[in-house]
C-alpha positions, 0 to 999 in steps of 0.5 A: 610456042607463045609467051604463055608456054614460056611463062608456064615453063618458067613458073614450073622451073621456079616451083621446082626450085622452091620445092627442092630448096626444102624451105617451102612446103610443096602444097603451098608452092603448088597452090601458089602456082595454081593461083598464078595460072588462074589469075593470069588467064592461062587457065580458066578457073574451072581448068585450074580447079579441075584437079580437085574433082579428078577421079584419081585424087578422089580415089586416093582419098578413099584409099587413105580411109580404107588404109585407116580402117585396117590400121585402127582395127589392128589389122597390121598388128595381126601380121606382126603377131604371126610373122615376126619371131626370133630370127637367127641373123640380121638377114633373116630379120630383114626378110621377116619384115620385108616379105609381108610388108612388100605384099601388104603395101601392094594393097594399102597406102605405104604410110599407114603400113610403115607407121604401124610397123615402126613401133613394132619393129622398134620393140622387136629389135630390142627383143632379138638384140638387133639394132633398129638401124639394121631394120628400119631402112629395109622396112621403108624400102620394102614398102616402096617396092610393094607399092609397085605391085598394084595400081592401088599400092601408092597414091602416085599410081592412082594420080598418074592413072587419073591424069592419064584418063583426063588427058587422053579420055581413055579408060585408064589402067586396071588394078593389076595393069602394073603387076606384070612389071612391078612383081618381078621388079619387087622380087628382084629388088627385095632379093638384092636388098636382103643380099647386100644391105646387111653389109652396108647398113650402120649398126647403131645402138638405140640411144633411147634404150635407157632414156626414159624421161619420166617413169610412170606407175601403170596399172592395166588388167587382163580382159576376162575371156581374152586371148591372154587368159591362161597364158604365162607372163612370158608367153604373153610377151609381157617380160620383153616389153620395151621400156616397161617392167612388170612390177606386180600382179594384184589378184583377188585381194592378194599381190604377186611380187617379183613376178616369174615368167611362168606365172599364169594370167587370169581374167581380171588380173591387175598388172602393175608396170613401171615405164614411160609414156611411149611404152605405155602406148605400145602396151595398150595396143596388145589384144587382151589388155584393157585399162584397169578399172575398179569395181566402184569406178566403171569404164567409160564405155566399151567403145575404146576407139573413141578415146585417147591418151592424155597427160595431165599435171595436177595443179596446187589448186586441184580438188583431188589433192590428198585423195587416192586415185580410187577415191578421186573417182576421175570418171565421174569428176572428169570423164576420164580413167587414170592409167598411170602416174609419175611423180618427180620423173619417177614411178610411185610404188604401190597399187595404182588405186591407192596412190595419194595424189600430190601437186605436180603429179603427172597422170596418164588418162584415157579420156574422151576427145572432149576432155582436152578442150574442157580441161586444158584451162581448168584450175585442176591441171597445169598442163594437158598433153593430148598424146593422140594415141587411140586403142585399136579395135582388135575384134574388127581386124579380120573384118577390115581385111575382108573389106580391103579384099572386097575393094580389090576384088570389085575393082579387079573384076570390073564390078566397080570402077576403082573410084567407086570401089575405093569410096564403097570401101571407105564407107564400109570401114566407117559404117562397120566401126573399123575406124571412126569418122574422126580417124577417117578424117585424120587419115586423109593427108591434106597437104598431099591432096592439095599438092596433087590437085594443084599439080594437075593445074600446072600439068594442064597448063604445060599441055595446053600451052604447048610447053609439054610438046616442047619438052617432049621434043627435047627428050625426043632429040636426045633419044634420037628417036630410039624408044628404049633410050627415050624410056630410060631418059623418062625414068631418069628424069622422073627419078631425079625429080622425085628425089628433090620434090614430092613423088606425086608432083614429079609424076603429074608434071611429067605425064603430059610431057610423056604423052606428047613424047609417045605421040611423036615417037609413034610408041604406045603410051602404057609402058611410059606411064608404067615407067613414070609410076615405077620411077616416082615410087622407087626413091631410095637415095635420100630421106626426102625422096619418099615419105616412108624414108623420112618416117624411119629416119629418126627411129633408125638413128640414121644420118643423111649419108646412110641413105645415099650410101645404100640408096643410090646403088638401089636407085640405079639397080632398080631403075635398070631392072625396071627398064629391062622388064618394061622392054620385055613385057611390052616387047619394045624395039631394042633399036 
């Protein structure tokens, strides 16, 4: 191996060290590596940039948009509505989360699934009297295990497949190529999780239960001919909302106070709530709840998904001071509708439209995106805070599921390649209105895309300079030519790297090494590629190892040690099961 191989190994070691330190973002580290490899001539510019056109990477981008369509149309909310209920124990509550999330994550990227479920599980935990700390880790672990069910379950699977195609020139794997291994591992893993986790997860009460920093007076309406018409307040779930209290109902000029749970809702009812900003965001996701707009103040438009929630504090120079919210006509003046108002950190009593505005009042507005840029420095407002909360398009929820199933079906039947199926699905999500162009753009995780693309450059350098063959020889020597032991060593190596750097980077770096290893062993490459996919996904031991772990870290009130205590045994157990299942499925020799 010449100096270029040793240099590639050295820069790989430096990159691993920088990423594992946590002080540098993985995409910045890997992009720096790409620049160095290109500048030193180890890779030609077209080789260094080849990762950006890799089919696996583009497929990942397409699937991000498909997942965004399901998320923003309220498709996941359908699942929450029909599956969650009132379980009788912690274990049953965990099962009601784990089973649907595992299945869902097999076909959608884990991140939007968990992002949608977190607020729902958070509110649900209070309703059923179970601490969020008993439910959030199972939510993340179920999503991780579900990602191993199909090739499109996680971005890692698609990336490994893309690099495998690039390095071997082969056709790659089908959508369900990993299912023979992933399905039994997911079933066994979820079963073990439901048996053992209830004993070891902490029981920490939600610290934010009474922690409303600013209480708003909020007014919404019951949509005419919507799904809530005819339901009682209790049946609609409006009595059990997190950090929201139904104060009164305005109906046909009269007011219903001390609203009983048996009160039946009618179309056009104006519901007055007290609560904080985050709770209001959750309320507006309920199908059948719309912003309350008076007859003389029409709604912005029917296209609610193009609008967002904004907090605005009134300045002493505001033109609307002394006016009631109804008389201020916010829609004509600012292109926004007032949803709620807070004064001095407390709700203002009375009907929302009759509240007279004062300096310092904090208004919750539903406005068009341009409102923020237009009004941020306007004399009428001291502060503008874009909450970036957009209402789901519930009427397109079933359509989004249809598009997702079409993407999976076309790829599975071979009618389209995985790349083309993902791109067609992404286009259909946008064209059908399941998500807007802006939502699609936001759904693409740019740091992840950059990390993956730049990782291809380092992987290519390791392959081209012979460094991958050198590392493969080391693993071969440690395994003494034993295929099953080599498979176990590969799994452990990928699993350890995944815990300290990103799962995508770990997988991409090991693909060329493992291909060299299988050539030396005379063993088929497919079981080893499956092992990389599984090991890069099955990261339970730290909140840093997988993005969904970090997402539930705060909402669950966890400490770093909580993940180590329950996740390390989970890592070892799932790893052992995976290796055994791969050996059985691919009939690998035991000696």
